[in-house]
N, C-alpha and C positions, 0 to 999 in steps of 0.2 A: 616098611619098604620104600625106597624112593622110586616112585613111579613117574614123577613129572620129569619132562625131558624137552630138549629143543631139536628141531629138525630143520635144516637149512636146504632149500631148493635153489641153489645158486644165490643170485641177488634178486630173483623174482619174489620169493616168498620165504618167510620163516615161520614155522609152525611151533607155537609155545603150548605144549601138551600139559594140561594142568591136572592136579588131584585135589577135587573139592570134598573127599570123603574122610581120608585118614587124619588130617591135621586140624580139622575145623573144630571150633567150640560147639557144643551140643545145641540143637535148635532151641531158640528162645521161646518161653510159654508152651512147650510141648510141640508137637507136629501139627500140620494143617495150616488153614488161613486164619490168621489172628491180627487184631490190632494190639501190636505188643511193644512195650517200651525198649525191650532187650534188642529189638530188631535194628535200631538206630545207636546202640551202645558203641562207642569208638574202640572199646577195649576188645570187642569180639571180632573174630577172623573166620572166613571160610577156607582160607589156604594155610593158616599158620604163618608166623613171622618169617621163617626161613624162605619158604617158597614165594611169599609176596616179594621179599627183596630181590629173590632170584628173578622174578618177573620184571620188576622195575628196572633192574640192571640190564635185562635183555632188551627192553625198550630203549634205553639210553645208548646202547652199543649197536643197535639194528641199523644195518645198512640196506635192508630189504625194501622193495616197493610195496609189498603186502606183508603185514603182521597178522597172523591168524591164530586166535586163542581157540584150541580144542578143549571142550570141558563138558561137564556132566549135567549142569542144572541150569534152569532159566536165568539169564543174566539181567535182562531189562525188568523194569517194574511193571507188575500186573496187580493193580488194585482191583479187587472184585466188589468194592463198595462205592456206589455212586454219590454217597454223602461225604461229609467232612472226615469221618474216620478212614484212615488207611489201612485196609485189611488186606494182607499179603501172605504169600506161602512162607512159612518158617523154614522150609527145606530148601528154597532157592536163595539166589543172591539178594532178594528182597529181605530175608531174614538176617542178612549181614550187610546192611546199607552202607555202613562206613568203609567196610573192606572193599565194597564195589567202588566207592567214591574215590578211595585212595588209588586204586588200580586205574580207574578211568582218568583221573586227573594225571596219573603217572604216564600214560600214554599221550595225552595232550601236552604236557609239560615237556616231554622228550622229543616232541614234533613228529611222532609216528605218522608216516605218510598215509597209510590206509590200514587202519584197525578194523578187523572183522572177527566176531565171536561165532564159532560153530558150536552148537549145543545139541545134546541128546537127552534120553531119559525123560522125555516129558509126554510121549505117546501121542503126539499130534504135531502137524506142521504149523509153524509159526514164522514170521518175519517181522522184525521190529527195528526202529531206529533208537540209538542210544543217546542219552542226554546227561549233562552235568546238573541241570536243574530240573528235576521231574515234576516240580510244582508249577512249572511254567511251560505250557505246551508249545508256546512260540519260541523257546529257547533253542539255540543252535544244536544241530545233530552233530555228534563227535565220534560216532561209530555205527556199526551195523551188526545186527544178530541175525543168523539163519539157524533155525531149530528143525531138527529132523524127526519125523514121526517114527513110531516102532514098526518093525517088520510084521510081527503078528499079535502082539500084546493088545488087548482089549477087543479082538475079533475085527470083524469087517469094518466097523466104523461106518461114516456116512459123509457123503459130500456136503459141504456147507454153501449154501447160495450166497453168491457174491464175496466169497472168502473172507467173511467179516465176522469176528466174535462179538457178542453184545457188549462186552466190556470196553469195546473200542470207543463207545459214545464218551467215556470219561478217560480213556487211555489212548489219544489219537495217535501215538507213537506205534500202536500195534497195527501193522499194516496188512498183514494177511494171516488167515487161519484156515486149517482144513483138518477134518478128523478121519481121513481115510489112511490106511497103511501105506507105507512106501519108503522113499529115501529122498535124498537131495543130491543132485548131480551138479558139482560146480566146475566151471572152466575159468582159469586165471590166465590172463595176458598181462602185458605192460600197460595196457590202457583201461582194462575193466575186469571185473569178476562177474560172471553170469551164473545165476542159481537157477536151476530148473527143478521145481518140486514134482516128483515122480509118484504117482499114486496108482493103486489097484481097486477095481470096484468091489472085490471081495478077496478073502484069504482062506476061507473055511473050506474051499475045495479047490482042486488043481485047474490049471489053464486060464487063470485071469489075464486079461490083456493089460499092459501098463501104458500110461499116457502121462503127459505133462500137464498137470493142473494149473500151474502158474509159473511164469519166469519173471525174475527180477535182475536188473543189472546195477552194479555199483560201479561208478566211474572213478577213475584215478583221481584222487585229491578231492572227491566230492562225497563226502560220508552221506549215506542215506540210500534209499531204495526207489528204483524207477522201473515200474512194471511194464513189461514190453509184451507180454502175452498172457 
C-alpha cells in the first residue's frame, strides 16, 4: 500500500509524510543496538528507492518556507557507546546511515529553506540537531528533529533533571530528553517554528495536569534549536 504522501499548507509548509516500514531492507545484524557494518552499507535503504526519489524530487520542487518530514523512527544519530565503536539502533535511521545521508544531502543540495523532521515511535521526548558529518560535533547544523513521546506506552515514566540524556556527553547534538508521557505542540509562522514539549506527571490514573516541560524555537533560515523555556 502506498502510504507516503505530500500535504501542502499553502506556501508556508509542505509535509512529506514518509513510510519507513514497508519498503525498507531488514535490520542489519538483527534488532537492537549494534556496531554493525551493514548499518553503513550504501545499498541498503529505509525508504526504498521509489520513495527516496519521490522525496528528493519533492525537495527540488518545493516552494514552501518550511519542509517538514513526518515519519516513524529516530532520524539523528544516537551512539550509545562512549568509546571508538559506534553502537546504534538497527531499527532507526542509524541502521541505514547511507539512506539518511542521501536524503539529508538531498535537502541541502536542493536549498530547502527550513528542513524539520517530526518523529514518533520512540516513547520519549527528544530534540536534536541534524548534521552532515556526525563524526565532527562542530560541523554545521543542517536541520532539526523533534521527537514526540508516547501517550501511554511504558507507563508514567519520569522527569529527567536538566532535560539531558547521559549519551549527550558524546552526542552533543542531542539537545533535550524527557521520559514522561505527552505530546509536542508546534506553531509554525513565516519567521519561526515553536515546539512545546507537553508532559503529564502520570497516566496510570485520571486527572493528570498537563504542562510544558520545555520550549524550543527554530528560526527561519537558521537550522538548530534555541531553548526559550
